[in-house]
Residue, then its C-alpha position, 0 to 999 in steps of 0.5 A: m432751077r429745073s429744066t423743061t423744053a416747050t413749043t408752041e405755035g405763033p402768028a405767021g412771021l414769028t417765030p414761037l419758042a415757049t408756052g407752059f407758063c401762066f403770065g410771063e413779065g418783066p423780060r431781061w437778056f442777060e448773059g446768053l439767056l432771056w429771063f422773065s417773070d411768071m406772076l401768076g405761076e410764082a417763078v422766075h423762067t429762063a429761056d435759050m434761042s431754041g426755047s428750052l426753059t429754065t425754073l426758079p420757084l417762088p412760091g409766096h412771090s408774086p415775080s414782076g420786074l426783073g434786073f441785074r446788079p452789076d455784081g451779077s446778082l438778079l434782083i426780083v420785084s414781089a409785086e403783092r408784097r411789095q418787096l425787092l429779092r435777090y438771087d445770088g445763084d443760089t439762094v433768094e433773100s428779100i433786101a428791101d420791103l416797099g410796104h411802108t413807100a408803095p401807094a399800090d403793088l409794084a411792076d416793072m423796074v429796071v437796074d441801072h449801070r451803078g445797081r440802083a433799081y427803079i421801081g414802079s408802083q401801080a397806083y391808078q392815080g398817084g402813082v410812084i416811081l421808087r429807088v432802091d439803091p446798092d445799100d437797099r435804102v428805099r426813096v420815091v424819086a417820082e410822083d403823080l403818075d397814072f398806073p406806070d409800067g414798063m422802064a427803061i434808060t437811055a445808053d448813055q444812062q441821062s434819060l429814063i423812060v417809062a410807059e405809063s398805062i392809064g395816061r396812054r402815054l410814053s414820059a421821060f426823066t433826066i436822071g440826076e447824079e445822085g439818082e434822082l429823075l428829074d426834067r418829066r417830058v413826054f416822049a409820046d403821047g395819044l397811044d394806040g393802046p396802054p403800054d405795059g413793058i417796054c425796051l429801046d433801041a439804037g435809033g432812039g425806037v422805043w418798042t411798046a407792048m401795047t396790051l388792048a392793041h393785040r400788038f408791039e409797036r415801035i415808037e419815036a419821038v417826033g416833038g411835041g409829045k406826039g410819038r410816031v408809030t415806025h413800025r406794027i406788029d398784030i398779034g391776032d387776038r392774044v394780049a401784048i405784055a412785055c418785049t426786050l431786044g436781046g440774043p445775038a447783035r441784039r438784033t432779036l425782040f422776044m415779046l411775051s402775050s397773054t390770052e387775058v388783060y386781067p392776071r387774075r382770070l389766068i389764075g391755074t392756066r398756062l396761057s402764055r406764050l413767047d414769040a420772037v422776031i428779028v428787027d433791023t435796028p439793034g438793042a440799046g441801053l437797059p434793059 
């Protein structure tokens, strides 16, 4: 991985950490670093708390979701090739081909404590969640989702929450003993905009990137599928893409934003940005 350092300017109240990448996605906090994909820049970056960046080039791939298996290896979703990659610190290899199973390009991913990877396939209708097991076998575990995007697993490992962007809702599943997804239900519906990347906190809230609303929101379930927004972080005219909680005590909310909601319009640019803010309630669950 090669190293660089970048700084930028952000809205009042936010700490700007880094810029100089094309389209940031899938942030994950692991072993003292923030890891995130640069889909159009064909790379995975890490950032420390001062904003110093390192880069793992991935030519020919459009990396999206990230996650770590129990052995510390990094799993990387190759969105357009519909593959799952593995990086062991030295080499990158393809470990699963999802092309015959996924109805559309791949998106975000969450990896559970057993190393099972749950990956969304972003069909506007009929989207699915695929599970890649530690033996690299692929299964469809949820169907008929409206553009599944960000995913997270609760701290008790009992539930998976997914953002359905086109449906403007957060949906939840119970995770069965064998990793199956059961008992689909609405966590929060009628959101302010299409949700993208998500993460969970210890108070039961879901931090969500609200793309077209130009902000990040913390949402709690209040019953009946009607979520309640408890906190909003406006980011001006920028587009909210993804977020995760990490840093000291896991109370730093890392936020990736861009200047355009349609990634293809950003090819060749370096306009994405990473900001951070300290929040009251620490992160919980996965990622």
